[in-house]
CHARMM-style PDB file with segment names, atoms N, HN, CA, C and O in Angstrom:
ATOM      1  N   MET     1      20.887  15.056  11.162  1.00  0.00      PROA
ATOM      2  CA  MET     1      20.089  15.762  10.175  1.00  0.00      PROA
ATOM      3  C   MET     1      18.638  15.758  10.622  1.00  0.00      PROA
ATOM      4  O   MET     1      18.032  14.692  10.726  1.00  0.00      PROA
ATOM      5  N   ASP     2      18.072  16.921  10.888  1.00  0.00      PROA
ATOM      6  HN  ASP     2      18.565  17.787  10.804  1.00  0.00      PROA
ATOM      7  CA  ASP     2      16.714  17.041  11.371  1.00  0.00      PROA
ATOM      8  C   ASP     2      15.694  16.956  10.247  1.00  0.00      PROA
ATOM      9  O   ASP     2      14.591  16.448  10.446  1.00  0.00      PROA
ATOM     10  N   LYS     3      16.050  17.447   9.077  1.00  0.00      PROA
ATOM     11  HN  LYS     3      16.946  17.860   8.916  1.00  0.00      PROA
ATOM     12  CA  LYS     3      15.140  17.445   7.940  1.00  0.00      PROA
ATOM     13  C   LYS     3      14.973  16.010   7.431  1.00  0.00      PROA
ATOM     14  O   LYS     3      15.945  15.273   7.266  1.00  0.00      PROA
ATOM     15  N   LYS     4      13.705  15.634   7.187  1.00  0.00      PROA
ATOM     16  HN  LYS     4      12.915  16.233   7.321  1.00  0.00      PROA
ATOM     17  CA  LYS     4      13.455  14.287   6.669  1.00  0.00      PROA
ATOM     18  C   LYS     4      13.885  14.210   5.215  1.00  0.00      PROA
ATOM     19  O   LYS     4      13.623  15.115   4.423  1.00  0.00      PROA
ATOM     20  N   VAL     5      14.536  13.137   4.887  1.00  0.00      PROA
ATOM     21  HN  VAL     5      14.749  12.402   5.530  1.00  0.00      PROA
ATOM     22  CA  VAL     5      15.023  12.912   3.534  1.00  0.00      PROA
ATOM     23  C   VAL     5      13.858  12.496   2.650  1.00  0.00      PROA
ATOM     24  O   VAL     5      13.049  11.651   3.034  1.00  0.00      PROA
ATOM     25  N   ASN     6      13.775  13.088   1.473  1.00  0.00      PROA
ATOM     26  HN  ASN     6      14.432  13.774   1.161  1.00  0.00      PROA
ATOM     27  CA  ASN     6      12.790  12.660   0.495  1.00  0.00      PROA
ATOM     28  C   ASN     6      13.364  11.409  -0.169  1.00  0.00      PROA
ATOM     29  O   ASN     6      14.355  11.481  -0.895  1.00  0.00      PROA
ATOM     30  N   LEU     7      12.748  10.293   0.082  1.00  0.00      PROA
ATOM     31  HN  LEU     7      11.943  10.235   0.672  1.00  0.00      PROA
ATOM     32  CA  LEU     7      13.258   9.009  -0.390  1.00  0.00      PROA
ATOM     33  C   LEU     7      13.391   8.978  -1.911  1.00  0.00      PROA
ATOM     34  O   LEU     7      14.391   8.488  -2.436  1.00  0.00      PROA
ATOM     35  N   ASN     8      12.400   9.491  -2.612  1.00  0.00      PROA
ATOM     36  HN  ASN     8      11.587   9.888  -2.186  1.00  0.00      PROA
ATOM     37  CA  ASN     8      12.452   9.485  -4.078  1.00  0.00      PROA
ATOM     38  C   ASN     8      13.610  10.320  -4.596  1.00  0.00      PROA
ATOM     39  O   ASN     8      14.293   9.924  -5.540  1.00  0.00      PROA
ATOM     40  N   GLU     9      13.836  11.487  -3.975  1.00  0.00      PROA
ATOM     41  HN  GLU     9      13.281  11.810  -3.208  1.00  0.00      PROA
ATOM     42  CA  GLU     9      14.950  12.347  -4.381  1.00  0.00      PROA
ATOM     43  C   GLU     9      16.284  11.650  -4.143  1.00  0.00      PROA
ATOM     44  O   GLU     9      17.174  11.697  -4.992  1.00  0.00      PROA
ATOM     45  N   ALA    10      16.419  11.008  -2.995  1.00  0.00      PROA
ATOM     46  HN  ALA    10      15.696  10.970  -2.305  1.00  0.00      PROA
ATOM     47  CA  ALA    10      17.664  10.299  -2.676  1.00  0.00      PROA
ATOM     48  C   ALA    10      17.931   9.198  -3.698  1.00  0.00      PROA
ATOM     49  O   ALA    10      19.065   9.014  -4.139  1.00  0.00      PROA
ATOM     50  N   LEU    11      16.882   8.470  -4.069  1.00  0.00      PROA
ATOM     51  HN  LEU    11      15.961   8.619  -3.711  1.00  0.00      PROA
ATOM     52  CA  LEU    11      17.048   7.393  -5.046  1.00  0.00      PROA
ATOM     53  C   LEU    11      17.421   7.940  -6.428  1.00  0.00      PROA
ATOM     54  O   LEU    11      18.223   7.339  -7.143  1.00  0.00      PROA
ATOM     55  N   LYS    12      16.837   9.074  -6.794  1.00  0.00      PROA
ATOM     56  HN  LYS    12      16.186   9.561  -6.213  1.00  0.00      PROA
ATOM     57  CA  LYS    12      17.189   9.695  -8.079  1.00  0.00      PROA
ATOM     58  C   LYS    12      18.648  10.128  -8.089  1.00  0.00      PROA
ATOM     59  O   LYS    12      19.346   9.952  -9.088  1.00  0.00      PROA
ATOM     60  N   LYS    13      19.109  10.693  -6.978  1.00  0.00      PROA
ATOM     61  HN  LYS    13      18.542  10.835  -6.167  1.00  0.00      PROA
ATOM     62  CA  LYS    13      20.505  11.115  -6.885  1.00  0.00      PROA
ATOM     63  C   LYS    13      21.446   9.910  -6.945  1.00  0.00      PROA
ATOM     64  O   LYS    13      22.493   9.970  -7.590  1.00  0.00      PROA
ATOM     65  N   LEU    14      21.072   8.818  -6.272  1.00  0.00      PROA
ATOM     66  HN  LEU    14      20.222   8.770  -5.748  1.00  0.00      PROA
ATOM     67  CA  LEU    14      21.889   7.601  -6.331  1.00  0.00      PROA
ATOM     68  C   LEU    14      21.951   7.056  -7.757  1.00  0.00      PROA
ATOM     69  O   LEU    14      23.001   6.604  -8.214  1.00  0.00      PROA
ATOM     70  N   GLU    15      20.825   7.103  -8.447  1.00  0.00      PROA
ATOM     71  HN  GLU    15      19.972   7.469  -8.076  1.00  0.00      PROA
ATOM     72  CA  GLU    15      20.784   6.646  -9.839  1.00  0.00      PROA
ATOM     73  C   GLU    15      21.690   7.521 -10.710  1.00  0.00      PROA
ATOM     74  O   GLU    15      22.396   7.011 -11.579  1.00  0.00      PROA
ATOM     75  N   ALA    16      21.670   8.833 -10.478  1.00  0.00      PROA
ATOM     76  HN  ALA    16      21.096   9.247  -9.771  1.00  0.00      PROA
ATOM     77  CA  ALA    16      22.524   9.745 -11.246  1.00  0.00      PROA
ATOM     78  C   ALA    16      23.997   9.454 -10.988  1.00  0.00      PROA
ATOM     79  O   ALA    16      24.813   9.525 -11.906  1.00  0.00      PROA
ATOM     80  N   ILE    17      24.340   9.129  -9.755  1.00  0.00      PROA
ATOM     81  HN  ILE    17      23.677   9.071  -9.009  1.00  0.00      PROA
ATOM     82  CA  ILE    17      25.728   8.782  -9.436  1.00  0.00      PROA
ATOM     83  C   ILE    17      26.132   7.501 -10.158  1.00  0.00      PROA
ATOM     84  O   ILE    17      27.219   7.419 -10.730  1.00  0.00      PROA
ATOM     85  N   ALA    18      25.261   6.514 -10.129  1.00  0.00      PROA
ATOM     86  HN  ALA    18      24.378   6.580  -9.665  1.00  0.00      PROA
ATOM     87  CA  ALA    18      25.556   5.250 -10.819  1.00  0.00      PROA
ATOM     88  C   ALA    18      25.734   5.490 -12.316  1.00  0.00      PROA
ATOM     89  O   ALA    18      26.643   4.936 -12.933  1.00  0.00      PROA
ATOM     90  N   GLU    19      24.867   6.315 -12.898  1.00  0.00      PROA
ATOM     91  HN  GLU    19      24.128   6.765 -12.397  1.00  0.00      PROA
ATOM     92  CA  GLU    19      24.979   6.628 -14.324  1.00  0.00      PROA
ATOM     93  C   GLU    19      26.278   7.375 -14.627  1.00  0.00      PROA
ATOM     94  O   GLU    19      26.879   7.176 -15.683  1.00  0.00      PROA
ATOM     95  N   TRP    20      26.709   8.228 -13.707  1.00  0.00      PROA
ATOM     96  HN  TRP    20      26.222   8.390 -12.849  1.00  0.00      PROA
ATOM     97  CA  TRP    20      27.973   8.957 -13.888  1.00  0.00      PROA
ATOM     98  C   TRP    20      29.121   7.956 -14.025  1.00  0.00      PROA
ATOM     99  O   TRP    20      29.963   8.086 -14.913  1.00  0.00      PROA
ATOM    100  N   PHE    21      29.149   6.962 -13.146  1.00  0.00      PROA
ATOM    101  HN  PHE    21      28.465   6.856 -12.424  1.00  0.00      PROA
ATOM    102  CA  PHE    21      30.213   5.962 -13.207  1.00  0.00      PROA
ATOM    103  C   PHE    21      30.131   5.133 -14.489  1.00  0.00      PROA
ATOM    104  O   PHE    21      31.154   4.835 -15.106  1.00  0.00      PROA
ATOM    105  N   GLU    22      28.924   4.766 -14.883  1.00  0.00      PROA
ATOM    106  HN  GLU    22      28.093   5.009 -14.382  1.00  0.00      PROA
ATOM    107  CA  GLU    22      28.746   3.951 -16.078  1.00  0.00      PROA
ATOM    108  C   GLU    22      29.139   4.690 -17.351  1.00  0.00      PROA
ATOM    109  O   GLU    22      29.549   4.066 -18.329  1.00  0.00      PROA
ATOM    110  N   SER    23      29.016   6.005 -17.347  1.00  0.00      PROA
ATOM    111  HN  SER    23      28.683   6.512 -16.552  1.00  0.00      PROA
ATOM    112  CA  SER    23      29.272   6.776 -18.557  1.00  0.00      PROA
ATOM    113  C   SER    23      30.745   7.164 -18.729  1.00  0.00      PROA
ATOM    114  O   SER    23      31.105   7.750 -19.750  1.00  0.00      PROA
ATOM    115  N   ARG    24      31.577   6.857 -17.781  1.00  0.00      PROA
ATOM    116  HN  ARG    24      31.285   6.381 -16.952  1.00  0.00      PROA
ATOM    117  CA  ARG    24      32.991   7.260 -17.825  1.00  0.00      PROA
ATOM    118  C   ARG    24      33.846   6.222 -18.532  1.00  0.00      PROA
ATOM    119  O   ARG    24      33.771   5.027 -18.249  1.00  0.00      PROA
ATOM    120  N   ARG    25      34.666   6.717 -19.466  1.00  0.00      PROA
ATOM    121  HN  ARG    25      34.726   7.688 -19.695  1.00  0.00      PROA
ATOM    122  CA  ARG    25      35.664   5.845 -20.087  1.00  0.00      PROA
ATOM    123  C   ARG    25      36.917   5.831 -19.238  1.00  0.00      PROA
ATOM    124  O   ARG    25      37.546   4.793 -19.033  1.00  0.00      PROA
ATOM    125  N   GLU    26      37.265   7.019 -18.746  1.00  0.00      PROA
ATOM    126  HN  GLU    26      36.754   7.862 -18.913  1.00  0.00      PROA
ATOM    127  CA  GLU    26      38.424   7.150 -17.871  1.00  0.00      PROA
ATOM    128  C   GLU    26      37.955   7.653 -16.525  1.00  0.00      PROA
ATOM    129  O   GLU    26      37.113   8.548 -16.438  1.00  0.00      PROA
ATOM    130  N   ALA    27      38.497   7.081 -15.497  1.00  0.00      PROA
ATOM    131  HN  ALA    27      39.181   6.354 -15.567  1.00  0.00      PROA
ATOM    132  CA  ALA    27      38.070   7.445 -14.154  1.00  0.00      PROA
ATOM    133  C   ALA    27      38.796   8.693 -13.667  1.00  0.00      PROA
ATOM    134  O   ALA    27      40.020   8.789 -13.757  1.00  0.00      PROA
ATOM    135  N   ASP    28      38.036   9.632 -13.160  1.00  0.00      PROA
ATOM    136  HN  ASP    28      37.042   9.554 -13.087  1.00  0.00      PROA
ATOM    137  CA  ASP    28      38.583  10.768 -12.434  1.00  0.00      PROA
ATOM    138  C   ASP    28      38.537  10.339 -10.975  1.00  0.00      PROA
ATOM    139  O   ASP    28      37.480  10.366 -10.344  1.00  0.00      PROA
ATOM    140  N   VAL    29      39.682   9.945 -10.447  1.00  0.00      PROA
ATOM    141  HN  VAL    29      40.541   9.924 -10.959  1.00  0.00      PROA
ATOM    142  CA  VAL    29      39.738   9.341  -9.120  1.00  0.00      PROA
ATOM    143  C   VAL    29      39.187  10.277  -8.052  1.00  0.00      PROA
ATOM    144  O   VAL    29      38.418   9.848  -7.192  1.00  0.00      PROA
ATOM    145  N   GLU    30      39.563  11.526  -8.095  1.00  0.00      PROA
ATOM    146  HN  GLU    30      40.188  11.875  -8.793  1.00  0.00      PROA
ATOM    147  CA  GLU    30      39.091  12.473  -7.085  1.00  0.00      PROA
ATOM    148  C   GLU    30      37.573  12.657  -7.162  1.00  0.00      PROA
ATOM    149  O   GLU    30      36.886  12.632  -6.141  1.00  0.00      PROA
ATOM    150  N   GLU    31      37.066  12.839  -8.360  1.00  0.00      PROA
ATOM    151  HN  GLU    31      37.624  12.860  -9.190  1.00  0.00      PROA
ATOM    152  CA  GLU    31      35.620  13.001  -8.536  1.00  0.00      PROA
ATOM    153  C   GLU    31      34.902  11.702  -8.185  1.00  0.00      PROA
ATOM    154  O   GLU    31      33.826  11.724  -7.587  1.00  0.00      PROA
ATOM    155  N   GLY    32      35.497  10.576  -8.556  1.00  0.00      PROA
ATOM    156  HN  GLY    32      36.371  10.558  -9.041  1.00  0.00      PROA
ATOM    157  CA  GLY    32      34.905   9.282  -8.215  1.00  0.00      PROA
ATOM    158  C   GLY    32      34.799   9.089  -6.716  1.00  0.00      PROA
ATOM    159  O   GLY    32      33.789   8.591  -6.219  1.00  0.00      PROA
ATOM    160  N   LEU    33      35.837   9.481  -5.994  1.00  0.00      PROA
ATOM    161  HN  LEU    33      36.658   9.885  -6.397  1.00  0.00      PROA
ATOM    162  CA  LEU    33      35.818   9.371  -4.535  1.00  0.00      PROA
ATOM    163  C   LEU    33      34.720  10.252  -3.951  1.00  0.00      PROA
ATOM    164  O   LEU    33      34.005   9.833  -3.041  1.00  0.00      PROA
ATOM    165  N   ARG    34      34.585  11.466  -4.468  1.00  0.00      PROA
ATOM    166  HN  ARG    34      35.167  11.806  -5.207  1.00  0.00      PROA
ATOM    167  CA  ARG    34      33.536  12.371  -4.001  1.00  0.00      PROA
ATOM    168  C   ARG    34      32.150  11.766  -4.245  1.00  0.00      PROA
ATOM    169  O   ARG    34      31.264  11.838  -3.393  1.00  0.00      PROA
ATOM    170  N   LYS    35      31.987  11.173  -5.422  1.00  0.00      PROA
ATOM    171  HN  LYS    35      32.706  11.114  -6.114  1.00  0.00      PROA
ATOM    172  CA  LYS    35      30.700  10.548  -5.760  1.00  0.00      PROA
ATOM    173  C   LYS    35      30.412   9.350  -4.853  1.00  0.00      PROA
ATOM    174  O   LYS    35      29.275   9.149  -4.427  1.00  0.00      PROA
ATOM    175  N   VAL    36      31.439   8.560  -4.563  1.00  0.00      PROA
ATOM    176  HN  VAL    36      32.362   8.722  -4.909  1.00  0.00      PROA
ATOM    177  CA  VAL    36      31.253   7.396  -3.687  1.00  0.00      PROA
ATOM    178  C   VAL    36      30.836   7.857  -2.291  1.00  0.00      PROA
ATOM    179  O   VAL    36      29.929   7.282  -1.690  1.00  0.00      PROA
ATOM    180  N   LYS    37      31.497   8.892  -1.779  1.00  0.00      PROA
ATOM    181  HN  LYS    37      32.234   9.359  -2.268  1.00  0.00      PROA
ATOM    182  CA  LYS    37      31.138   9.416  -0.457  1.00  0.00      PROA
ATOM    183  C   LYS    37      29.710   9.954  -0.454  1.00  0.00      PROA
ATOM    184  O   LYS    37      28.949   9.711   0.482  1.00  0.00      PROA
ATOM    185  N   GLU    38      29.356  10.681  -1.504  1.00  0.00      PROA
ATOM    186  HN  GLU    38      29.974  10.878  -2.265  1.00  0.00      PROA
ATOM    187  CA  GLU    38      28.005  11.212  -1.612  1.00  0.00      PROA
ATOM    188  C   GLU    38      26.983  10.083  -1.676  1.00  0.00      PROA
ATOM    189  O   GLU    38      25.941  10.140  -1.023  1.00  0.00      PROA
ATOM    190  N   GLY    39      27.289   9.056  -2.467  1.00  0.00      PROA
ATOM    191  HN  GLY    39      28.135   9.010  -2.997  1.00  0.00      PROA
ATOM    192  CA  GLY    39      26.387   7.919  -2.594  1.00  0.00      PROA
ATOM    193  C   GLY    39      26.221   7.163  -1.288  1.00  0.00      PROA
ATOM    194  O   GLY    39      25.116   6.742  -0.947  1.00  0.00      PROA
ATOM    195  N   ALA    40      27.314   6.990  -0.556  1.00  0.00      PROA
ATOM    196  HN  ALA    40      28.212   7.332  -0.833  1.00  0.00      PROA
ATOM    197  CA  ALA    40      27.244   6.295   0.731  1.00  0.00      PROA
ATOM    198  C   ALA    40      26.371   7.069   1.718  1.00  0.00      PROA
ATOM    199  O   ALA    40      25.569   6.481   2.443  1.00  0.00      PROA
ATOM    200  N   ALA    41      26.534   8.394   1.738  1.00  0.00      PROA
ATOM    201  HN  ALA    41      27.186   8.872   1.149  1.00  0.00      PROA
ATOM    202  CA  ALA    41      25.720   9.221   2.633  1.00  0.00      PROA
ATOM    203  C   ALA    41      24.247   9.164   2.231  1.00  0.00      PROA
ATOM    204  O   ALA    41      23.367   9.062   3.086  1.00  0.00      PROA
ATOM    205  N   LEU    42      23.987   9.230   0.934  1.00  0.00      PROA
ATOM    206  HN  LEU    42      24.702   9.312   0.240  1.00  0.00      PROA
ATOM    207  CA  LEU    42      22.600   9.152   0.454  1.00  0.00      PROA
ATOM    208  C   LEU    42      21.978   7.801   0.800  1.00  0.00      PROA
ATOM    209  O   LEU    42      20.827   7.740   1.233  1.00  0.00      PROA
ATOM    210  N   ALA    43      22.728   6.727   0.613  1.00  0.00      PROA
ATOM    211  HN  ALA    43      23.663   6.776   0.262  1.00  0.00      PROA
ATOM    212  CA  ALA    43      22.219   5.390   0.915  1.00  0.00      PROA
ATOM    213  C   ALA    43      21.888   5.265   2.402  1.00  0.00      PROA
ATOM    214  O   ALA    43      20.867   4.685   2.771  1.00  0.00      PROA
ATOM    215  N   LYS    44      22.751   5.810   3.243  1.00  0.00      PROA
ATOM    216  HN  LYS    44      23.580   6.282   2.942  1.00  0.00      PROA
ATOM    217  CA  LYS    44      22.522   5.760   4.690  1.00  0.00      PROA
ATOM    218  C   LYS    44      21.264   6.546   5.056  1.00  0.00      PROA
ATOM    219  O   LYS    44      20.440   6.070   5.836  1.00  0.00      PROA
ATOM    220  N   GLU    45      21.118   7.730   4.504  1.00  0.00      PROA
ATOM    221  HN  GLU    45      21.788   8.116   3.870  1.00  0.00      PROA
ATOM    222  CA  GLU    45      19.944   8.560   4.781  1.00  0.00      PROA
ATOM    223  C   GLU    45      18.673   7.908   4.254  1.00  0.00      PROA
ATOM    224  O   GLU    45      17.636   7.935   4.917  1.00  0.00      PROA
ATOM    225  N   ALA    46      18.752   7.320   3.060  1.00  0.00      PROA
ATOM    226  HN  ALA    46      19.595   7.297   2.521  1.00  0.00      PROA
ATOM    227  CA  ALA    46      17.582   6.663   2.472  1.00  0.00      PROA
ATOM    228  C   ALA    46      17.165   5.457   3.304  1.00  0.00      PROA
ATOM    229  O   ALA    46      15.974   5.220   3.507  1.00  0.00      PROA
ATOM    230  N   LYS    47      18.135   4.702   3.781  1.00  0.00      PROA
ATOM    231  HN  LYS    47      19.102   4.894   3.617  1.00  0.00      PROA
ATOM    232  CA  LYS    47      17.832   3.529   4.616  1.00  0.00      PROA
ATOM    233  C   LYS    47      17.144   3.970   5.909  1.00  0.00      PROA
ATOM    234  O   LYS    47      16.173   3.353   6.347  1.00  0.00      PROA
ATOM    235  N   LYS    48      17.653   5.037   6.509  1.00  0.00      PROA
ATOM    236  HN  LYS    48      18.442   5.539   6.153  1.00  0.00      PROA
ATOM    237  CA  LYS    48      17.055   5.555   7.742  1.00  0.00      PROA
ATOM    238  C   LYS    48      15.624   6.018   7.478  1.00  0.00      PROA
ATOM    239  O   LYS    48      14.718   5.713   8.254  1.00  0.00      PROA
ATOM    240  N   ARG    49      15.422   6.750   6.391  1.00  0.00      PROA
ATOM    241  HN  ARG    49      16.159   6.998   5.761  1.00  0.00      PROA
ATOM    242  CA  ARG    49      14.081   7.249   6.062  1.00  0.00      PROA
ATOM    243  C   ARG    49      13.123   6.103   5.756  1.00  0.00      PROA
ATOM    244  O   ARG    49      11.956   6.139   6.146  1.00  0.00      PROA
ATOM    245  N   LEU    50      13.621   5.091   5.058  1.00  0.00      PROA
ATOM    246  HN  LEU    50      14.569   5.062   4.741  1.00  0.00      PROA
ATOM    247  CA  LEU    50      12.792   3.929   4.753  1.00  0.00      PROA
ATOM    248  C   LEU    50      12.345   3.240   6.044  1.00  0.00      PROA
ATOM    249  O   LEU    50      11.202   2.793   6.140  1.00  0.00      PROA
ATOM    250  N   GLN    51      13.222   3.152   7.024  1.00  0.00      PROA
ATOM    251  HN  GLN    51      14.151   3.516   6.947  1.00  0.00      PROA
ATOM    252  CA  GLN    51      12.864   2.560   8.325  1.00  0.00      PROA
ATOM    253  C   GLN    51      11.808   3.412   9.025  1.00  0.00      PROA
ATOM    254  O   GLN    51      10.874   2.883   9.627  1.00  0.00      PROA
ATOM    255  N   GLU    52      11.963   4.740   8.940  1.00  0.00      PROA
ATOM    256  HN  GLU    52      12.721   5.169   8.450  1.00  0.00      PROA
ATOM    257  CA  GLU    52      10.966   5.634   9.535  1.00  0.00      PROA
ATOM    258  C   GLU    52       9.598   5.436   8.890  1.00  0.00      PROA
ATOM    259  O   GLU    52       8.579   5.390   9.580  1.00  0.00      PROA
ATOM    260  N   ILE    53       9.583   5.323   7.585  1.00  0.00      PROA
ATOM    261  HN  ILE    53      10.410   5.360   7.024  1.00  0.00      PROA
ATOM    262  CA  ILE    53       8.329   5.116   6.852  1.00  0.00      PROA
ATOM    263  C   ILE    53       7.705   3.789   7.251  1.00  0.00      PROA
ATOM    264  O   ILE    53       6.497   3.706   7.475  1.00  0.00      PROA
ATOM    265  N   GLU    54       8.521   2.760   7.340  1.00  0.00      PROA
ATOM    266  HN  GLU    54       9.502   2.827   7.158  1.00  0.00      PROA
ATOM    267  CA  GLU    54       8.022   1.437   7.752  1.00  0.00      PROA
ATOM    268  C   GLU    54       7.414   1.516   9.156  1.00  0.00      PROA
ATOM    269  O   GLU    54       6.360   0.935   9.416  1.00  0.00      PROA
ATOM    270  N   ASN    55       8.082   2.237  10.053  1.00  0.00      PROA
ATOM    271  HN  ASN    55       8.938   2.709   9.842  1.00  0.00      PROA
ATOM    272  CA  ASN    55       7.561   2.385  11.415  1.00  0.00      PROA
ATOM    273  C   ASN    55       6.230   3.125  11.417  1.00  0.00      PROA
ATOM    274  O   ASN    55       5.330   2.777  12.181  1.00  0.00      PROA
ATOM    275  N   GLU    56       6.099   4.138  10.574  1.00  0.00      PROA
ATOM    276  HN  GLU    56       6.831   4.420   9.953  1.00  0.00      PROA
ATOM    277  CA  GLU    56       4.838   4.879  10.487  1.00  0.00      PROA
ATOM    278  C   GLU    56       3.710   3.975  10.000  1.00  0.00      PROA
ATOM    279  O   GLU    56       2.594   4.044  10.514  1.00  0.00      PROA
ATOM    280  N   PHE    57       3.998   3.122   9.004  1.00  0.00      PROA
ATOM    281  HN  PHE    57       4.905   3.066   8.587  1.00  0.00      PROA
ATOM    282  CA  PHE    57       2.988   2.186   8.516  1.00  0.00      PROA
ATOM    283  C   PHE    57       2.579   1.211   9.625  1.00  0.00      PROA
ATOM    284  O   PHE    57       1.397   0.910   9.791  1.00  0.00      PROA
ATOM    285  N   GLU    58       3.565   0.723  10.378  1.00  0.00      PROA
ATOM    286  HN  GLU    58       4.526   0.967  10.243  1.00  0.00      PROA
ATOM    287  CA  GLU    58       3.263  -0.199  11.476  1.00  0.00      PROA
ATOM    288  C   GLU    58       2.396   0.471  12.542  1.00  0.00      PROA
ATOM    289  O   GLU    58       1.485  -0.146  13.095  1.00  0.00      PROA
ATOM    290  N   GLU    59       2.694   1.744  12.822  1.00  0.00      PROA
ATOM    291  HN  GLU    59       3.434   2.245  12.373  1.00  0.00      PROA
ATOM    292  CA  GLU    59       1.906   2.486  13.807  1.00  0.00      PROA
ATOM    293  C   GLU    59       0.460   2.640  13.326  1.00  0.00      PROA
ATOM    294  O   GLU    59      -0.478   2.482  14.107  1.00  0.00      PROA
ATOM    295  N   ILE    60       0.288   2.942  12.062  1.00  0.00      PROA
ATOM    296  HN  ILE    60       1.050   3.070  11.427  1.00  0.00      PROA
ATOM    297  CA  ILE    60      -1.060   3.054  11.499  1.00  0.00      PROA
ATOM    298  C   ILE    60      -1.776   1.716  11.582  1.00  0.00      PROA
ATOM    299  O   ILE    60      -2.951   1.655  11.944  1.00  0.00      PROA
ATOM    300  N   LYS    61      -1.073   0.657  11.251  1.00  0.00      PROA
ATOM    301  HN  LYS    61      -0.119   0.706  10.958  1.00  0.00      PROA
ATOM    302  CA  LYS    61      -1.659  -0.695  11.293  1.00  0.00      PROA
ATOM    303  C   LYS    61      -2.109  -1.039  12.715  1.00  0.00      PROA
ATOM    304  O   LYS    61      -3.210  -1.550  12.921  1.00  0.00      PROA
ATOM    305  N   ARG    62      -1.241  -0.751  13.693  1.00  0.00      PROA
ATOM    306  HN  ARG    62      -0.347  -0.336  13.525  1.00  0.00      PROA
ATOM    307  CA  ARG    62      -1.602  -1.038  15.083  1.00  0.00      PROA
ATOM    308  C   ARG    62      -2.823  -0.207  15.506  1.00  0.00      PROA
ATOM    309  O   ARG    62      -3.695  -0.697  16.224  1.00  0.00      PROA
ATOM    310  N   GLY    63      -2.876   1.042  15.059  1.00  0.00      PROA
ATOM    311  HN  GLY    63      -2.167   1.440  14.476  1.00  0.00      PROA
ATOM    312  CA  GLY    63      -4.026   1.887  15.375  1.00  0.00      PROA
ATOM    313  C   GLY    63      -5.314   1.338  14.790  1.00  0.00      PROA
ATOM    314  O   GLY    63      -6.362   1.350  15.435  1.00  0.00      PROA
ATOM    315  N   GLN    64      -5.222   0.855  13.559  1.00  0.00      PROA
ATOM    316  HN  GLN    64      -4.371   0.845  13.034  1.00  0.00      PROA
ATOM    317  CA  GLN    64      -6.402   0.280  12.917  1.00  0.00      PROA
ATOM    318  C   GLN    64      -6.837  -1.007  13.620  1.00  0.00      PROA
ATOM    319  O   GLN    64      -8.029  -1.257  13.802  1.00  0.00      PROA
ATOM    320  N   GLU    65      -5.858  -1.811  14.009  1.00  0.00      PROA
ATOM    321  HN  GLU    65      -4.891  -1.608  13.861  1.00  0.00      PROA
ATOM    322  CA  GLU    65      -6.193  -3.059  14.713  1.00  0.00      PROA
ATOM    323  C   GLU    65      -6.819  -2.754  16.068  1.00  0.00      PROA
ATOM    324  O   GLU    65      -7.752  -3.439  16.485  1.00  0.00      PROA
ATOM    325  N   ALA    66      -6.314  -1.729  16.762  1.00  0.00      PROA
ATOM    326  HN  ALA    66      -5.555  -1.172  16.423  1.00  0.00      PROA
ATOM    327  CA  ALA    66      -6.864  -1.346  18.053  1.00  0.00      PROA
ATOM    328  C   ALA    66      -8.292  -0.829  17.889  1.00  0.00      PROA
ATOM    329  O   ALA    66      -9.157  -1.140  18.709  1.00  0.00      PROA
ATOM    330  N   GLU    67      -8.548  -0.057  16.855  1.00  0.00      PROA
ATOM    331  HN  GLU    67      -7.846   0.196  16.189  1.00  0.00      PROA
ATOM    332  CA  GLU    67      -9.896   0.432  16.585  1.00  0.00      PROA
ATOM    333  C   GLU    67     -10.837  -0.731  16.283  1.00  0.00      PROA
ATOM    334  O   GLU    67     -11.993  -0.730  16.705  1.00  0.00      PROA
ATOM    335  N   GLY    68     -10.337  -1.713  15.558  1.00  0.00      PROA
ATOM    336  HN  GLY    68      -9.398  -1.714  15.215  1.00  0.00      PROA
ATOM    337  CA  GLY    68     -11.129  -2.883  15.235  1.00  0.00      PROA
ATOM    338  C   GLY    68     -11.499  -3.660  16.497  1.00  0.00      PROA
ATOM    339  O   GLY    68     -12.612  -4.174  16.610  1.00  0.00      PROA
ATOM    340  N   ASP    69     -10.565  -3.745  17.442  1.00  0.00      PROA
ATOM    341  HN  ASP    69      -9.661  -3.328  17.350  1.00  0.00      PROA
ATOM    342  CA  ASP    69     -10.845  -4.420  18.718  1.00  0.00      PROA
ATOM    343  C   ASP    69     -11.893  -3.661  19.515  1.00  0.00      PROA
ATOM    344  O   ASP    69     -12.747  -4.274  20.156  1.00  0.00      PROA
ATOM    345  N   THR    70     -11.839  -2.340  19.483  1.00  0.00      PROA
ATOM    346  HN  THR    70     -11.146  -1.842  18.962  1.00  0.00      PROA
ATOM    347  CA  THR    70     -12.792  -1.513  20.221  1.00  0.00      PROA
ATOM    348  C   THR    70     -14.177  -1.654  19.620  1.00  0.00      PROA
ATOM    349  O   THR    70     -15.160  -1.756  20.354  1.00  0.00      PROA
ATOM    350  N   VAL    71     -14.273  -1.661  18.305  1.00  0.00      PROA
ATOM    351  HN  VAL    71     -13.474  -1.577  17.709  1.00  0.00      PROA
ATOM    352  CA  VAL    71     -15.569  -1.773  17.626  1.00  0.00      PROA
ATOM    353  C   VAL    71     -16.166  -3.149  17.883  1.00  0.00      PROA
ATOM    354  O   VAL    71     -17.379  -3.264  18.058  1.00  0.00      PROA
ATOM    355  N   ALA    72     -15.354  -4.182  17.911  1.00  0.00      PROA
ATOM    356  HN  ALA    72     -14.369  -4.088  17.769  1.00  0.00      PROA
ATOM    357  CA  ALA    72     -15.835  -5.534  18.087  1.00  0.00      PROA
ATOM    358  C   ALA    72     -16.340  -5.774  19.519  1.00  0.00      PROA
ATOM    359  O   ALA    72     -17.159  -6.664  19.744  1.00  0.00      PROA
ATOM    360  N   SER    73     -15.859  -4.991  20.473  1.00  0.00      PROA
ATOM    361  HN  SER    73     -15.194  -4.267  20.290  1.00  0.00      PROA
ATOM    362  CA  SER    73     -16.257  -5.200  21.884  1.00  0.00      PROA
ATOM    363  C   SER    73     -17.658  -4.789  22.162  1.00  0.00      PROA
ATOM    364  OT1 SER    73     -18.123  -4.907  23.296  1.00  0.00      PROA
TER     365      SER     73
END
């Protein structure tokens, strides 16, 4: 998937899936399986995006530290 996942959107969708399961008195097995697959894919994409965001923050931090070293010299 080339498009970056919107982390907030993914989390909202995961929350909606969880609420779907909580609101059911009787389980629709086929729909439940579809929701589980969708949730697993969303969780995987969100985890990947979260790692990308963390890496971007680390890159910014390293850039700031490098600038600080240059200014101090």
